[in-house]
N, C-alpha and C positions, 0 to 999 in steps of 0.2 A: 442584657434586661431579661427577668425571672417572668413567670405570669403564675399565680397559685389555684389553676384551676378554669374549666368551663370557656377554652378558646372560641369555642365555637355552640348554636343554640341546640345542634345535632347533630347526628349523623342521617338520620333517616327521613329529615323534610326535603335534603337536597337530591338524596340517591335513594331514595323507595324506603319502604322496612328491610328488615334482615341482609342489609350490605354492609354486613362486619368489613369487610376489605377497602370499602371505598374513600378514598384520600379527597373526594374534591371538596367538601367546605375546608379543609385546613390550606389545600392550595388556591380557594378564593381570597383565603384571612390573608395570606404571604402576597397577596397578587393584589391587593387592597392598598397597602403599603410596601409598596417595590423600593423604596429606598429604604427606609429603615432595615427592612430585614436584611437589605443587601450588605449593607454596614457593620450590623449589632447582629452578634449571638445572642441567641432566643433559648431557652431553656424552662421548659413551662411543665408543672405541675399539671396531674392526671384529676379533671370533676367527671361530675356525675354525665354532662352534658356531652362530653369529649367522646362518649361510646354508648350513647344512646340511638339503638337500630330501630326503636317503634316507639308511639307513644305510648305515653305513661298510663292514661286514663284513672277514673275516679276509684279504682280497687287492680289487686296483681291480677294480670290475666292469666292464661294460660301458658304462654312463652316469654322467654324472659324477658325483658323490656333493654336492660344494656349488655353490651358485650363486654365481661367482667374482665376478659383478656386484652381489651383497648385494643383490637388488631391495629385499625387503622391508625391509632395513635402514634402506635410504636413504630409504622409502617415508614408513616412521612418523618418524624420527628427521630434524627440522629443523636441522643443522646447517650451519658456512661450506663452502663451497667447490662439490665435488663429492662429498662424504659419505660417501664410502670412505675417504678421506685428508681431514684440514682442520685448520688452526691458526685460534685466539681467542686475541687478544689482550684485555689486563687494563691498559692504559699505566700508569692510576694506581697500580700494582705491578710496573710494567717489568716483567711477565711475559708470555711466548707461552708456549701450551700447542698442543704440535704429537701429533695422531693421525696413522701412519705401518699400512700395512695389512702384516702380517708374521705370519704363525700356518702354522705345517706345513709349512716351507718345502723341507724333504727329500721331501713329496709333489709339489711343483712339474714341469708337465708327464705327468700321470698325472691319471686320472678319478680322485683322491684331491686332487687341487690344490682349496686354497680361498683362496688369499691372488692380487694382484695380483701383477705381473713388480716383482722388486727388483733385476736385475742392475744396470751401472752405465749400460747406458743405456736403461735404463726410465724411463718416465713418474716415480713418485713420485722413484726418487734425484734425477733433474735439479730436479724440484721445490723438493725439501729442500735438496740445494742453494746452490739459488738463495734458497733462507727463509733459510740459515743464512750467505750473504756479511757480512749487516750484523745480525748476531745483537741480539734482546732482552738489556737487562741481564741477565733469566732466561729461560730456556728449559728448559723439561719436556717431553720426549719421550713419548709413552706407545706402547704396539704391545701384541701378545701372543704374543712368540716368545721362546724362549729365550737369554737375553740374547750367550749365549756362540755362537750359531748366527748370529746376525744381523751380530755385529759385524765376523764374519770376513770377511762376503760383498763381492763388490766388490773383493778380494783390499786387503781390511782398510780401506776407502774406506767402510764406513758409520763404520767406528769414528772416523774421523779425521775426520769432519763432524760427529757425535757430540757429539765433544771441544768444538767451539765453543761449544757450550751450556752447560746446570748440571747436569741427568743426565738420566737414562733408569728409566722407570720399564716392567715387563714383567707383567701379566697369567698367563703363563704357567705356572708353576710351582703347585702346590697348600702350599705354604709362605711363609715371610718371609726375604727375604734383602738385605744392600748387601752389595755387592762393590766391592773397587776397581780398577782395571784401566787401566795411562799414568798414576795419581793421577786418572783418571773416574769417577765414582759411577755402577753400575747398580745398579735396585733389583729384587727379585719382590716380590707379595704377593697375596694370594688371603685371601677374606671364609670360605675352606673351606682351613683350612692343614694341614692333617694326612694330604696324601698324600705321595709318592714324593719323594725331593727330587736334584734334578740342581746341586749348588752349587759353584760355584769353587772352585776348590784354595784360595785367598787370601780369601776371606767376610770381613769384621769382621763379619758378624753371619747366623746362619743359626740357625730357630727354627721347629719345625714344629705353629703357632700360627696359628688364626683369625686375621686380620690387615688394616688398611686402613693407608693413608699420609696425614698432616697435614700438609698445607704452611700456613705461617703466617707472611704478610710481617712487615715491620716498615718501612712506610716513609723512619721519622727517620732509622734506623739505616742502611738499604739491604741488609737480611739478609732470609733465607729461612731459616725453619728448618724442617727435616725428620723426623717423627715416624712410625714404625712403631709402630702401637699396635694392641693386643688387644682382642677387642672388648669385653672387660669394663673396658677403659679402661686399662690397666698400659702404660704406656711401654717399648716391646720396645728401641729404638734410639733415638738423637738426634742430629742434624748441623745445623751451621748454615751457610751458604753464602751467601758476599759476592756481590753486584753486581759485573759484570763494568765 
């Protein structure tokens, strides 16, 4: 089970302000669904709420609102690599899952900053670029920023590298969407899908529905079927991808 950011609402609401290493909100999440998390591996990507250590307010305060290093998140979850970004391969199905640290990128450089650097000279850009030099047959990239915002960064080079994979999924917006840019699919999904929408002008699917994305692999056929499903089980969108 994968998650595209914002596993919790904040750290400070449960732990008090400035408690960077407090993992109680994450423990509470797991304790809410004990049978699920005992039986299924869980690989989350980071969101801004996952490291919020004080209230955001209406303007950037004197002290940082977020723990950019995501101390509590990395302490609680046992993830590959350095944990704030990671990749995980399932070779039996030819798929690589990659989690990047993008959220509220317009706040970068202020005390509202929440994610690691994402410029062309940043650690995570170079890391992702190396990963994609020899991509797996399927590559699914996760993050928690608006698709249109991040694909234009680094003079459009993020979009160029994304296209070496299969698709991107974000948990940024409170809606369900499949958009296509230069032939490459960008998904948005949310378990709470009835909020404001920031769609791409040429969305192939846009719905104000609580949703999740289901990936189904057929090893013999070499395909991955991607469904956006409502929590009631209805299939809102279905697309099949062949391995590269």
